[in-house]
C-alpha positions in Angstrom: -82.4 -1.8 -12.5 -85.5 -3.2 -13.5 -86.6 -3.2 -9.9 -85.9 0.6 -9.7 -88.3 1.2 -12.6 -91.0 -1.0 -11.1 -90.7 0.6 -8.0 -91.1 4.1 -9.6 -94.0 2.9 -11.8 -96.0 1.7 -8.8 -95.2 4.7 -6.9 -96.5 6.8 -9.7 -99.7 4.7 -10.2 -100.1 4.8 -6.3 -100.1 8.6 -6.4 -102.7 8.7 -9.2 -104.8 6.2 -7.3 -104.8 8.5 -4.1 -105.5 11.7 -5.8 -108.4 10.5 -8.1 -111.1 11.0 -5.6 -110.3 14.7 -5.7 -110.3 15.1 -9.5 -113.5 16.0 -11.1 -115.0 16.2 -14.7 -116.0 19.9 -15.6 -118.8 20.1 -18.0 -118.8 23.8 -19.0 -118.3 23.9 -22.7 -119.8 22.5 -25.9 -117.2 20.1 -26.7 -115.1 17.7 -24.7 -115.4 18.2 -21.0 -112.3 19.2 -19.2 -110.9 18.8 -15.5 -111.1 20.4 -12.1 -109.6 19.9 -8.7 -111.6 19.7 -5.3 -109.8 22.7 -3.4 -112.2 22.3 -0.2 -114.4 19.7 1.3 -117.3 22.1 1.1 -117.5 22.1 -2.7 -115.2 24.6 -4.0 -113.9 23.4 -7.3 -110.7 25.1 -9.1 -110.3 24.8 -12.8 -109.1 26.7 -15.9 -110.9 29.9 -17.0 -110.8 29.2 -20.7 -112.5 25.8 -20.4 -115.7 27.4 -18.9 -117.4 28.7 -21.9 -120.7 29.3 -20.2 -121.7 30.7 -17.1 -125.0 28.8 -16.8 -125.8 24.9 -17.0 -122.5 24.1 -15.4 -122.0 20.6 -13.9 -119.4 18.6 -11.9 -119.0 15.0 -12.1 -117.2 13.5 -9.2 -115.4 10.0 -8.8 -118.7 8.1 -7.7 -120.2 9.3 -11.0 -122.7 11.8 -9.4 -123.5 14.7 -11.4 -123.5 18.0 -9.4 -125.0 21.3 -10.5 -122.3 24.0 -10.2 -122.3 27.8 -9.9 -119.4 30.0 -11.1 -117.9 32.0 -8.2 -115.7 33.9 -10.5 -112.8 34.1 -12.9 -109.3 35.1 -13.1 -108.5 35.3 -16.9 -105.2 36.9 -16.3 -104.2 33.6 -14.8 -106.5 31.3 -16.5 -108.4 30.2 -13.6 -112.1 30.0 -12.6 -113.7 28.9 -9.3 -116.8 26.7 -9.3 -118.9 25.7 -6.3 -121.2 22.6 -5.7 -123.5 21.8 -3.0 -121.8 19.1 -1.3 -119.8 18.3 1.8 -117.1 15.8 3.1 -115.5 15.9 -0.3 -112.0 14.3 -0.7 -109.3 17.2 -1.4 -105.9 17.4 -2.6 -102.8 18.5 -0.8 -101.0 21.4 -2.0 -97.2 22.0 -2.3 -95.3 25.0 -1.2 -93.7 27.4 -3.5 -90.1 26.3 -2.8 -91.0 22.5 -3.1 -90.6 22.1 -7.0 -87.4 22.3 -8.9 -86.5 22.4 -12.6 -85.7 18.8 -13.4 -88.4 17.4 -11.1 -90.6 14.5 -12.6 -94.3 15.5 -12.6 -97.4 14.1 -13.5 -100.4 16.1 -15.3 -103.6 14.3 -14.4 -107.0 14.9 -16.3 -110.4 13.6 -16.0 -112.5 14.6 -19.2 -114.1 11.2 -19.1 -114.9 8.6 -16.7 -111.5 7.7 -15.4 -108.7 9.9 -14.4 -105.7 10.0 -17.0 -102.0 10.7 -16.3 -99.2 11.9 -18.3 -95.5 12.0 -17.2 -92.9 15.1 -17.9 -90.2 17.1 -16.3 -90.3 20.8 -15.1 -88.3 22.8 -17.5 -88.8 26.1 -16.0 -90.3 28.1 -13.0 -91.2 31.5 -13.9 -92.2 34.4 -11.5 -94.3 37.3 -13.1 -93.0 38.7 -16.4 -89.5 37.5 -17.2 -88.7 40.3 -19.4 -89.9 43.1 -16.9 -87.0 44.9 -15.3 -87.3 45.8 -11.8 -85.6 48.9 -10.8 -84.5 48.1 -7.3 -82.0 50.8 -7.1 -83.3 53.7 -9.1 -80.4 56.1 -8.6 -77.9 53.4 -9.5 -80.0 52.6 -12.6 -80.0 56.3 -13.7 -76.4 56.8 -13.0 -75.6 53.7 -15.4 -77.8 55.3 -17.9 -75.9 58.5 -17.8 -72.6 56.6 -18.0 -73.9 54.7 -21.1 -75.1 57.9 -22.7 -71.4 59.3 -22.3 -70.1 56.3 -24.3 -72.3 56.8 -27.3 -75.7 55.8 -26.5 -77.7 53.6 -24.0 -77.8 50.1 -24.1 -76.1 49.7 -27.5 -73.4 47.2 -28.7 -70.5 48.5 -30.8 -72.1 47.2 -34.0 -75.5 48.8 -33.2 -77.2 45.8 -31.7 -79.4 46.3 -28.5 -78.8 44.8 -25.1 -81.6 42.4 -23.9 -84.1 40.1 -25.5 -84.6 40.7 -29.3 -88.2 41.9 -30.1 -88.8 38.2 -31.7 -88.3 36.8 -28.1 -90.6 39.6 -26.7 -93.4 38.6 -29.1 -92.8 35.0 -28.5 -93.3 35.5 -24.8 -96.3 37.6 -25.3 -98.0 34.8 -27.5 -97.2 32.3 -24.7 -98.4 34.6 -22.0 -101.5 36.1 -23.8 -103.5 38.0 -20.9 -103.0 35.3 -18.6 -100.5 33.8 -16.3 -99.4 37.3 -15.3 -98.4 36.2 -11.9 -95.9 33.5 -13.0 -96.1 30.0 -14.4 -94.5 26.5 -14.1 -93.5 25.3 -17.7 -93.2 21.4 -18.3 -92.8 18.9 -21.3 -95.8 17.1 -20.3 -98.3 16.5 -23.1 -101.5 18.0 -22.3 -104.1 15.8 -23.9 -107.7 17.2 -24.7 -109.7 17.8 -21.6 -106.3 17.9 -19.3 -106.8 21.8 -18.8 -107.9 22.5 -15.3 -106.2 19.5 -13.9 -103.6 19.2 -11.3 -99.8 18.9 -11.7 -98.3 16.7 -9.1 -94.7 15.9 -8.2 -93.2 12.8 -6.7 -94.1 13.7 -3.1 -98.0 13.4 -4.0 -98.4 17.2 -3.4 -100.2 19.4 -6.2 -98.0 22.2 -7.3 -100.3 23.7 -10.1 -103.3 23.8 -12.2 -102.7 22.7 -15.8 -103.6 24.7 -19.0 -103.1 24.1 -22.6 -104.9 27.5 -23.7 -101.9 29.1 -24.9 -101.4 27.1 -28.3 -100.1 23.6 -29.5 -96.9 22.5 -27.8 -97.0 25.0 -24.9 -97.7 23.1 -21.3 -98.0 25.5 -18.6 -99.3 25.4 -14.9 -100.5 28.1 -12.5 -98.5 27.8 -9.3 -100.2 27.2 -5.9 -99.2 30.7 -4.6 -101.6 32.4 -7.4 -104.2 29.7 -7.1 -104.7 30.4 -3.5 -104.5 34.0 -3.9 -107.1 33.8 -6.9 -109.7 31.6 -4.7 -109.3 33.9 -1.7 -110.1 36.9 -3.8 -113.1 35.4 -5.8 -114.8 34.0 -2.5 -114.4 37.4 -1.0 -115.4 39.8 -3.9 -117.0 37.4 -6.6 -114.3 39.0 -9.1 -110.7 39.8 -9.5 -110.0 43.3 -8.6 -108.2 45.4 -11.3 -106.3 48.7 -10.9 -107.2 51.7 -13.0 -105.2 54.7 -14.1 -107.5 56.4 -16.6 -105.4 56.8 -19.6 -105.4 55.8 -23.2 -101.9 54.8 -24.3 -100.1 53.3 -27.4 -96.5 51.9 -27.7 -94.1 54.5 -29.2 -90.2 54.4 -29.7 -88.2 56.0 -26.8 -85.4 58.6 -27.5 -82.1 56.7 -27.5 -80.3 59.4 -25.4 -82.8 59.2 -22.5 -83.7 55.6 -21.7 -81.2 52.4 -21.5 -82.3 49.1 -22.5 -85.8 49.8 -23.2 -86.9 50.5 -27.0 -90.5 51.5 -26.3 -92.8 53.2 -23.8 -96.4 54.2 -23.6 -97.7 57.4 -25.1 -100.5 58.9 -23.5 -103.2 59.7 -26.2 -106.1 60.5 -23.7 -106.7 61.3 -20.0 -109.9 61.0 -18.1 -109.6 64.1 -16.0 -111.6 62.6 -13.0 -109.3 59.6 -13.0 -106.0 58.9 -11.1 -104.1 60.0 -14.1 -106.1 63.4 -14.5 -105.7 64.0 -10.7 -101.7 63.4 -11.0 -101.6 65.9 -13.8 -100.7 63.4 -16.4 -100.9 65.0 -19.8 -101.5 63.8 -23.6 -98.2 63.6 -25.0 -96.6 62.2 -21.9 -94.5 59.2 -22.4 -94.7 56.7 -19.6 -91.5 54.7 -19.2 -91.9 52.9 -15.8 -94.6 52.3 -13.2 -93.4 51.3 -9.7 -90.0 51.1 -11.1 -90.8 48.4 -13.5 -90.6 49.1 -17.2 -93.5 49.2 -19.4 -92.9 49.0 -23.2 -96.3 47.4 -24.2 -100.0 47.9 -23.2 -100.3 44.3 -21.9 -97.2 45.0 -19.5 -98.8 48.0 -18.1 -102.3 46.2 -17.4 -100.2 43.5 -15.8 -99.0 45.9 -13.3 -102.4 47.2 -12.5 -103.3 44.3 -10.2 -106.0 44.4 -7.4 -103.3 44.4 -4.7 -102.1 47.8 -6.1 -105.5 49.4 -5.7 -105.3 52.5 -3.3 -101.5 52.3 -3.4 -99.4 55.5 -4.4 -96.9 54.2 -7.0 -94.2 56.0 -8.8 -94.2 57.0 -12.6 -91.3 57.8 -14.6 -92.5 59.7 -17.8 -91.0 61.7 -20.6 -92.4 65.4 -21.0 -91.1 67.7 -23.5 -87.8 65.5 -24.0 -87.1 65.5 -20.2 -87.4 62.6 -17.7 -89.6 63.5 -15.0 -90.7 61.4 -11.8 -94.2 61.8 -10.5 -96.7 59.5 -8.3 -100.2 58.4 -9.0 -102.6 56.5 -6.6 -104.3 53.4 -8.2 -108.0 53.3 -8.2 -110.0 50.3 -8.8 -111.7 49.6 -12.1 -115.4 49.5 -11.9 
């Protein structure tokens, strides 16, 4: 048994040693520096958005101790990512894992380099979350509406006999929003690794030596999350092409409001439209003040941040469905998402 532990220990140490040349120190804030990962040999660095507190006087320290002046390519606050560039070539890079290569229960290492040497901490993958776990995708709208009508005939939608409501309680919704904040909108990896100061922006590494995420501790004490590879690659591609993350735009001002129980199943609140820009997509779609938005593209919207998380750059130019309540009646309409400028 002792040999098994020794072999595991040696394997982990070897993994850290192999990855160390591609782990850098990011000097972008007043206090302790943080960590970054070399994404490409020509000087593209990915790190955490929240640790880049300034946009000038940025520097990267590579394994050889050399300090490189860095420029900010762009940020993705919703997923807590930032991309930097240094004038260098032939840099060591990490190898990235695939989406299906990591499973709950896998041992992982979180690596950081806030100082002169790479540091490591060990943990276990506790959850793999795609997007917002509380958002219900209406894959079959007609079936969903028929189920709603059936429930309505049994004394109210989504209610237990004792008056309780199906679905996650409000406290869990609030906890989830505190954890997610405005970032990691496209999913995350949850682990029990200890994120020491300066570890944000470093890699999450599995037993195969591949990197499966970028670590962040920007969501409160005791919460260790990592941005998955799919999101990282998409963000880097967008920022290198556009210099910013594209954001969809409807052109409405909204606030949460309780929904009529006899109309909507398993959703306590929708978004009341309090203002409409007439030259916006909402104005062109004839959305009116007083309408209540229930779903967008068949996904429920009960809070403002949920609506914002749906207005992603890849939806710009797309025509999507809206379900609204107008005058006490559920209606369907469509709107074409524009880009926020």
